[in-house]
C-alpha positions as CSV (number, residue, x, y, z in Angstrom):
1,X,166.3,130.1,37.5
2,X,163.3,129.9,39.9
3,X,163.3,131.9,43.1
4,X,160.6,131.2,45.7
5,X,159.8,130.1,49.2
6,X,161.5,126.8,50.3
7,X,159.5,123.6,50.4
8,X,159.8,120.8,53.0
9,X,161.7,118.6,50.6
10,X,164.3,121.3,49.9
11,X,164.6,122.4,53.6
12,X,167.7,120.3,54.6
13,X,169.7,121.2,51.4
14,X,168.8,124.9,51.7
15,X,169.6,125.0,55.4
16,X,173.1,123.6,54.9
17,X,173.9,126.7,52.8
18,X,172.9,129.2,55.5
19,X,173.9,127.0,58.5
20,X,177.0,125.0,57.8
21,X,176.9,123.5,61.3
22,X,173.9,121.3,60.4
23,X,174.6,117.6,61.0
24,X,175.4,115.5,58.0
25,X,172.9,112.8,58.9
26,X,169.6,113.8,57.5
27,X,167.6,112.5,60.5
28,X,169.7,114.6,62.9
29,X,169.6,117.6,60.5
30,X,165.8,117.5,60.5
31,X,165.8,117.3,64.3
32,X,168.0,120.5,64.5
33,X,165.7,122.3,62.0
34,X,162.7,121.3,64.0
35,X,164.1,122.5,67.4
36,X,165.8,125.6,65.9
37,X,163.0,128.1,66.8
38,X,163.5,127.2,70.5
39,X,167.2,126.4,70.6
40,X,168.6,129.0,68.1
41,X,165.8,131.5,67.8
42,X,165.6,130.8,64.0
43,X,162.8,129.2,61.9
44,X,164.6,127.6,58.9
45,X,161.3,127.3,57.1
46,X,161.6,131.0,56.4
47,X,163.9,130.8,53.5
48,X,164.0,131.9,49.9
49,X,165.7,129.4,47.6
50,X,167.1,129.7,44.1
51,X,166.5,126.6,42.0
52,X,168.3,125.7,38.8
53,X,167.0,123.7,35.8
54,X,163.7,121.9,36.4
55,X,163.6,123.1,40.0
56,X,165.4,120.1,41.4
57,X,168.7,121.7,42.3
58,X,168.9,124.2,45.2
59,X,171.7,126.6,44.2
60,X,171.1,129.4,46.8
61,X,169.3,130.2,50.0
62,X,168.4,133.4,51.9
63,X,167.2,133.2,55.4
64,X,164.9,135.8,57.0
65,X,163.9,136.1,60.7
66,X,160.6,137.5,61.9
67,X,160.8,139.1,65.4
68,X,158.3,140.6,67.8
69,X,157.5,144.3,67.3
70,X,156.8,143.9,63.6
71,X,160.5,143.6,62.9
72,X,162.3,141.3,60.5
73,X,165.9,140.7,59.5
74,X,167.2,139.4,56.2
75,X,170.4,137.6,56.3
76,X,173.1,137.6,53.6
77,X,172.1,135.0,50.9
78,X,174.4,132.1,50.2
79,X,175.1,130.2,47.0
80,X,176.2,126.6,46.4
81,X,179.7,126.9,44.9
82,X,179.0,123.7,42.9
83,X,176.3,125.4,40.8
84,X,177.3,127.1,37.7
85,X,175.2,130.3,37.4
86,X,175.6,132.8,34.6
87,X,174.8,135.8,36.8
88,X,175.4,135.1,40.5
89,X,175.0,138.7,41.5
90,X,171.5,138.9,40.0
91,X,170.5,135.6,41.8
92,X,171.7,136.9,45.1
93,X,169.9,140.2,44.6
94,X,166.7,138.6,43.7
95,X,166.8,136.3,46.7
96,X,167.1,139.4,48.9
97,X,164.2,141.1,47.1
98,X,162.0,138.0,47.6
99,X,163.0,137.6,51.3
100,X,162.2,141.3,52.0
101,X,158.8,140.9,50.2
102,X,158.1,137.8,52.4
103,X,158.8,139.9,55.5
104,X,156.4,142.6,54.4
105,X,153.7,140.1,53.6
106,X,154.2,138.6,57.1
107,X,153.4,142.1,58.6
108,X,157.0,143.4,59.3
109,X,157.2,147.2,59.3
110,X,160.9,147.4,60.0
111,X,162.9,145.1,57.6
112,X,166.6,145.3,58.3
113,X,170.0,143.7,57.6
114,X,173.2,143.6,59.8
115,X,176.3,143.3,57.7
116,X,180.1,143.6,58.1
117,X,180.3,145.3,54.8
118,X,179.9,149.0,54.2
119,X,177.8,150.3,51.3
120,X,181.0,150.4,49.2
121,X,181.7,146.7,49.8
122,X,180.1,143.7,48.0
123,X,177.4,142.7,50.5
124,X,176.5,146.3,51.2
125,X,176.2,147.1,47.5
126,X,174.1,143.9,47.0
127,X,171.5,145.0,49.6
128,X,171.4,148.5,48.3
129,X,170.7,147.2,44.8
130,X,167.9,145.1,46.4
131,X,166.2,148.3,47.7
132,X,167.8,148.7,51.2
133,X,169.2,151.9,52.5
134,X,172.2,152.3,54.8
135,X,171.0,153.4,58.3
136,X,174.0,153.4,60.7
137,X,177.3,151.9,61.7
138,X,176.8,150.0,65.0
139,X,179.7,149.6,67.5
140,X,179.5,146.7,69.8
141,X,181.2,147.2,73.2
142,X,181.7,144.9,76.2
143,X,182.7,145.1,79.8
144,X,183.8,142.2,82.1
145,X,181.9,143.1,85.2
146,X,183.9,140.5,87.2
147,X,187.2,142.4,86.7
148,X,185.7,145.8,86.4
149,X,186.4,148.5,88.9
150,X,183.6,149.9,91.0
151,X,183.5,153.1,88.9
152,X,180.2,152.3,87.3
153,X,178.7,151.3,90.7
154,X,180.0,154.4,92.3
155,X,178.4,156.5,89.6
156,X,175.0,154.9,90.0
157,X,175.3,154.8,93.8
158,X,176.0,158.5,94.2
159,X,173.4,159.6,91.7
160,X,170.9,156.9,92.7
161,X,170.9,158.1,96.3
162,X,172.2,161.6,96.9
163,X,171.2,162.7,93.4
164,X,167.6,162.1,94.2
165,X,166.9,159.4,91.6
166,X,164.6,156.5,92.6
167,X,164.3,153.3,90.6
168,X,161.2,151.2,89.7
169,X,161.4,147.8,88.2
170,X,159.3,146.8,85.2
171,X,155.8,145.4,85.9
172,X,153.0,144.6,83.6
173,X,151.0,147.5,85.0
174,X,153.9,149.9,84.1
175,X,154.2,148.8,80.5
176,X,152.2,151.8,79.2
177,X,154.4,154.2,81.2
178,X,157.6,152.5,80.0
179,X,156.3,152.8,76.4
180,X,155.6,156.5,76.9
181,X,159.0,157.2,78.4
182,X,160.7,155.3,75.6
183,X,158.9,157.5,73.1
184,X,160.0,160.7,74.9
185,X,163.7,159.5,74.9
186,X,163.5,159.5,71.1
187,X,163.2,163.2,71.0
188,X,166.5,164.6,69.8
189,X,168.1,161.1,70.1
190,X,171.4,160.5,68.3
191,X,171.0,156.7,68.4
192,X,169.7,155.6,64.9
193,X,167.2,158.5,64.8
194,X,165.8,157.3,61.5
195,X,164.2,154.4,63.3
196,X,161.7,156.7,65.0
197,X,159.8,157.1,61.7
198,X,159.8,153.4,61.0
199,X,158.1,151.9,64.0
200,X,155.9,152.7,66.9
201,X,157.3,152.9,70.5
202,X,155.1,149.8,71.4
203,X,156.7,147.9,68.6
204,X,160.2,149.0,69.8
205,X,159.4,147.8,73.3
206,X,158.2,144.5,72.0
207,X,161.5,144.2,70.0
208,X,163.5,145.0,73.1
209,X,161.8,142.2,74.9
210,X,162.9,139.7,72.3
211,X,166.5,140.7,72.4
212,X,168.2,137.9,74.3
213,X,166.0,136.6,77.1
214,X,163.4,139.1,78.5
215,X,164.5,139.9,82.0
216,X,162.0,142.2,83.7
217,X,164.1,142.6,86.8
218,X,166.7,144.2,84.6
219,X,164.3,146.8,83.3
220,X,164.4,150.0,85.4
221,X,162.6,153.3,85.3
222,X,164.4,156.3,86.8
223,X,162.3,158.9,88.6
224,X,162.9,162.2,90.2
225,X,160.3,163.7,92.5
226,X,157.9,161.0,91.2
227,X,158.3,162.0,87.5
228,X,159.8,159.5,85.0
229,X,163.2,160.8,83.8
230,X,164.7,157.9,81.9
231,X,165.0,154.1,81.6
232,X,167.5,151.3,81.1
233,X,166.7,147.9,79.8
234,X,169.0,144.9,80.5
235,X,168.3,141.4,79.3
236,X,170.1,138.1,79.9
237,X,172.0,137.0,76.8
238,X,171.4,133.6,75.1
239,X,174.2,131.1,75.0
240,X,176.7,132.8,77.2
241,X,176.9,134.1,80.8
242,X,176.3,137.7,79.8
243,X,173.7,140.5,79.8
244,X,172.8,142.9,77.1
245,X,172.1,146.6,77.6
246,X,169.3,146.6,75.2
247,X,168.3,150.2,75.5
248,X,169.1,153.3,77.6
249,X,167.5,156.7,77.2
250,X,166.8,160.0,79.1
251,X,163.9,162.3,78.5
252,X,164.9,165.8,77.2
253,X,164.4,167.8,80.3
254,X,166.7,165.5,82.4
255,X,169.6,165.4,80.0
256,X,172.9,166.9,81.3
257,X,172.0,166.0,84.9
258,X,174.2,162.9,85.2
259,X,171.3,160.5,84.8
260,X,172.9,158.8,81.8
261,X,175.9,157.8,83.9
262,X,173.6,156.6,86.6
263,X,171.8,154.4,84.1
264,X,175.0,152.8,82.9
265,X,175.9,152.2,86.5
266,X,172.6,150.5,87.1
267,X,173.2,148.3,84.0
268,X,176.5,147.1,85.4
269,X,175.0,146.5,88.8
270,X,172.1,144.5,87.3
271,X,174.4,142.4,85.3
272,X,176.2,141.3,88.4
273,X,172.9,140.7,90.2
274,X,171.7,138.5,87.3
275,X,174.8,136.4,87.4
276,X,176.3,137.8,84.2
277,X,180.0,138.0,83.7
278,X,180.0,140.4,80.8
279,X,177.8,143.4,79.8
280,X,177.4,144.1,76.1
281,X,175.8,147.0,74.2
282,X,175.4,148.1,70.6
283,X,175.5,151.9,69.9
284,X,175.3,154.1,66.8
285,X,178.8,155.2,66.1
286,X,177.5,158.8,65.6
287,X,176.1,158.8,69.2
288,X,179.2,160.4,70.7
289,X,177.6,161.2,74.2
290,X,176.5,157.6,74.7
291,X,179.8,156.1,73.5
292,X,181.7,158.4,75.9
293,X,179.5,157.2,78.8
294,X,180.2,153.5,77.9
295,X,183.9,154.1,77.5
296,X,184.1,155.9,80.8
297,X,182.5,152.9,82.4
298,X,185.3,150.7,81.0
299,X,183.5,149.2,78.0
300,X,185.6,148.4,75.0
301,X,184.8,147.9,71.3
302,X,184.7,144.3,70.0
303,X,183.2,144.6,66.5
304,X,181.2,146.7,64.1
305,X,178.2,146.1,62.0
306,X,176.5,148.2,59.3
307,X,172.7,148.4,59.6
308,X,170.6,148.6,56.4
309,X,166.8,149.0,56.3
310,X,164.1,148.7,53.7
311,X,162.2,152.1,53.4
312,X,158.4,152.0,54.0
313,X,156.3,151.2,51.0
314,X,154.7,154.2,49.5
315,X,150.9,154.2,49.2
């Protein structure tokens, strides 16, 4: 069994394994693959394949995605059920190992995987055997802003005016300040705190830009008496009339002042202004304060995903 990077001649066959929606006609399939970076946000040339025999039969494929902010995601590998392999588990594991290595060689610092399976379930066990560690359980929540009450707006309205908060929209000359505030919000954070050691705030900000479609008018800095107190980052989603609350955080000295509730209210207001029908957010299930804020605003859980990450290489 040979495991390596996919070649052009193997690309259509391998992509069918990881993307069943690929057209059957080879010409149309190649067109989808060619336009996928723009249309789907995925480059199918970044695949690891498992080849049987003399290297002429693609029996497995593992797609990995490189993102801004020195971040990469390894997707669950897939096998062709028609191939008879003596040790399928070992083949799957080695494809993950090779994909993770390719991510590192491409410069990724944070290499992650998002899976439905917990560490005790098959896919979770597979990634752990490949060297990944379990990081967190993410809860995805949604709110229909069309049918939502005005509670979120009232929260942000009262605090945004009478509470003394002022709001500043992202501009290129404010990027350094946004990065600095982002770093300060990590202090004592309950939202995937292990990530703080894995990437720099500038990388995190670049990663937040790439989540959905970067929407600078949805990025707000909260101030009190001129000093930055927190921020909320909202981007338009891709492929649906929705917005994503990409990140929200408050610096330590302003926690407990009601600013978190104001930030959620601003996210709801911005979603309406941007033409979104739904606001989505992903939150660490251990971050009880944030989950409570979202639930109070009317957001409801839709699904869960386990986050796994590859520990930094030791020098």
